[in-house]
C-alpha positions in Angstrom: 0.1 -0.1 -0.1 3.0 2.0 0.7 3.6 2.4 -3.0 0.0 3.2 -3.6 0.4 6.3 -1.2 4.0 7.5 -2.3 4.1 6.6 -6.0 7.2 6.8 -7.6 5.9 6.6 -11.4 3.0 7.5 -13.5 0.7 4.3 -13.8 -0.3 5.6 -17.7 3.3 6.5 -18.7 5.7 4.9 -16.5 7.7 8.6 -15.8 9.4 9.5 -12.9 8.3 13.1 -13.7 4.9 11.7 -10.6 4.5 13.8 -7.8 2.0 14.5 -4.9 -0.1 17.8 -6.6 -0.7 19.7 -3.0 -3.4 21.7 -2.2 -3.3 25.4 -0.8 -1.9 25.0 3.0 -5.0 24.0 5.2 -7.4 23.0 2.3 -7.2 19.3 1.0 -9.0 18.2 -2.2 -12.5 16.5 -2.9 -14.6 14.4 -5.4 -17.6 15.2 -5.1 -21.2 14.7 -7.5 -22.9 17.2 -9.5 -27.0 17.6 -10.1 -27.2 17.5 -13.6 -31.4 17.6 -13.4 -30.5 21.0 -11.9 -29.8 24.0 -14.7 -27.3 25.9 -14.5 -25.7 21.8 -12.6 -25.0 22.2 -8.9 -22.8 21.2 -6.8 -24.0 18.4 -3.9 -22.6 20.1 -0.5 -22.7 16.5 1.4 -21.1 13.9 -1.8 -17.5 15.0 -0.8 -14.9 12.1 -0.7 -11.7 13.2 0.2 -8.9 12.5 -1.8 -5.0 12.6 -2.2 -4.1 13.9 -5.7 -0.7 12.8 -7.9 -0.1 13.7 -10.7 2.4 13.4 -14.1 4.1 16.4 -15.9 4.7 14.5 -18.7 1.0 12.8 -20.0 -1.1 15.1 -17.7 -2.7 11.4 -16.2 -3.9 12.8 -12.5 -4.2 9.9 -9.8 -6.2 9.5 -6.9 -6.2 7.7 -3.6 -8.6 7.7 -1.4 -7.4 6.3 2.5 -10.6 5.3 3.2 -11.7 3.5 0.4 -11.9 -0.8 1.6 -13.6 -3.8 0.0 -16.4 -4.5 2.7 
């Protein structure tokens, strides 16, 4: 699991130019849903899932890690 939390290479292109994307101090990234039945679509404020984001500077792929995600 440590390799997922701190990956060394991009899983898409294999580049080592891959690292944690740091949010602003005191903040974190959240994956959320959008209610598309509304016009304009609206964010669902209670659907947030905190994620750690890693990015590749060579191919642009983002990878999300969710600490709480587990098989039941």
